[in-house]
C-alpha atoms as one frame of an Amber mdcrd trajectory, in Angstrom:
protein
  39.618   1.048-173.869  42.711  -0.395-174.734  43.175  -2.055-177.835  43.241
  -5.604-177.268  39.687  -4.861-175.268  36.264  -5.986-177.411  33.466  -4.237
-178.235  30.500  -7.020-177.829  28.119  -5.839-180.972  25.830  -8.901-181.178
  25.977 -12.334-179.238  27.354 -13.918-181.782  30.631 -11.700-181.070  30.597
 -13.783-177.517  33.056 -16.363-177.089  30.673 -18.486-175.073  28.172 -18.322
-177.956  30.081 -19.431-180.597  31.341 -22.295-178.110  27.984 -23.210-177.367
  27.159 -23.056-180.993  29.620 -25.978-181.436  28.344 -27.625-178.871  24.521
 -27.810-180.123  26.504 -28.794-183.374  27.969 -31.444-182.327  25.271 -32.387
-180.212  22.470 -32.367-183.295  25.599 -35.097-185.096  25.435 -37.157-182.005
  21.411 -37.269-182.525  21.758 -38.203-186.004  23.379 -41.442-184.962  20.802
 -42.371-182.180  19.230 -45.727-183.157  15.680 -44.977-184.878  13.321 -46.044
-181.834  15.343 -42.880-179.901  14.747 -40.570-182.502  11.586 -39.168-181.462
  12.127 -39.490-177.596  15.485 -38.579-176.493  16.871 -36.926-179.950  13.996
 -34.922-179.639  14.951 -33.750-175.977  18.471 -32.986-177.395  17.519 -30.808
-180.377  15.276 -28.986-177.575  17.792 -28.268-175.116  20.603 -27.755-177.875
  19.064 -24.835-179.563  17.523 -23.820-175.839  20.962 -23.694-174.851  22.134
 -20.668-177.716  18.614 -19.441-178.065  18.806 -18.682-174.144  22.401 -16.853
-174.317  21.287 -14.588-177.680  18.258 -14.100-175.473  19.900 -12.614-172.733
  22.377 -11.052-174.560  19.384  -8.965-175.779  17.965  -7.782-172.219  18.981
  -4.675-171.233  18.750  -5.200-167.692  21.580  -7.786-165.793  18.679  -9.317
-164.274  17.133 -10.414-167.226  20.428 -11.524-168.913  21.992 -13.492-165.752
  18.410 -14.936-165.702  18.808 -15.702-169.292  22.581 -16.858-168.772  20.968
 -19.278-166.326  18.339 -21.148-168.602  21.045 -21.981-170.729  23.510 -23.435
-167.505  20.219 -25.499-167.315  19.925 -26.499-170.671  23.284 -27.870-170.572
  22.725 -29.741-167.883  20.165 -31.579-169.543  22.149 -31.872-172.534  25.380
 -33.825-169.990  22.182 -36.132-168.543  21.459 -36.665-171.811  25.195 -38.110
-173.323  24.944 -39.688-169.876  21.900 -41.722-171.086  23.892 -42.327-174.483
  26.863 -44.129-172.412  24.377 -45.992-170.256  22.515 -47.029-173.002  26.151
 -47.464-175.437  24.804 -45.052-178.057  28.468 -44.011-178.294  31.601 -45.067
-177.669  32.435 -43.691-174.028  35.560 -42.054-175.394  33.142 -40.314-177.424
  30.659 -39.376-174.812  33.741 -38.773-172.425  34.969 -35.796-175.148  31.429
 -34.219-175.688  30.997 -33.903-171.780  35.022 -32.387-171.795  33.333 -29.648
-174.708  30.016 -29.358-172.636  32.104 -28.210-169.370  33.636 -25.546-171.638
  30.596 -24.103-172.077  29.792 -24.453-168.392  32.769 -22.810-167.651  31.823
 -19.946-170.180  28.439 -19.514-169.122  29.483 -19.409-165.393  31.987 -16.821
-166.315  29.834 -14.509-168.014  27.345 -14.670-165.010  30.158 -13.584-162.583
  31.082 -11.001-165.406  26.994  -9.799-165.595  27.154  -9.288-162.103  30.692
  -7.351-161.166  29.297  -5.300-164.277  26.304  -4.504-162.318  28.350  -4.033
-159.452  30.341  -1.528-160.873  27.399   0.327-162.873  25.387   0.595-158.728
  28.021   1.662-157.032  28.902   4.706-160.080  25.275   6.173-158.838  25.149
   6.221-155.409  26.028   9.635-154.663  27.607  10.189-150.754  25.624  12.487
-148.397  26.441  16.166-148.194  28.635  16.955-145.292  27.172  17.374-142.371
  25.697  20.956-141.215  25.592  22.075-145.060  21.773  23.807-146.006  20.396
  23.701-149.100  21.132  27.141-149.617  25.110  25.589-148.657  24.240  23.077
-151.540  22.745  25.638-153.964  25.738  27.529-153.736  28.535  24.443-154.841
  26.488  23.161-158.036  25.982  27.530-159.273  29.706  27.545-158.690  30.868
  24.638-160.698  31.688  25.814-164.396  29.534  24.849-166.739  26.644  24.296
-164.451  23.106  24.764-165.777  21.366  25.012-162.150  19.942  28.501-161.925
  18.039  29.950-159.774  14.823  30.954-160.954  12.054  32.803-158.108  14.044
  31.402-155.374  14.187  27.651-156.088  17.033  26.295-157.760  16.110  24.776
-161.218
């Protein structure tokens, strides 16, 4: 591995998580500025979607099967899109200056790009692992004894004959 490549240890090491966390904090700050009559309805929705965004990134990272990782990342993307719609509500209702809504949307689209990039990375990684697991078929005409001979001729091979069977 090259020195410039980073090994991920936890979800907190992911650039995606760090950027999404900053966006979540910005959405919480927005929530505190909503009119009182919106704090329960819209505010509650914003808080739940913002937490869901980062929770799903974290939970997906903790899953060891690539399909689970992708599924949770896509759920995070769905929460992000809810937040973008909540920003539209804030803009439509005049809860925030339009320039601030635009800035928050730009921040959200950065998270969106990273989410899509992470899904691509997971899919590509799965494809690479899948290709590495496939063995090519033996050349036509080889018998089981020919294959046994090939595997026992490999230096360091642990394949041995036992009562005429290969173990």
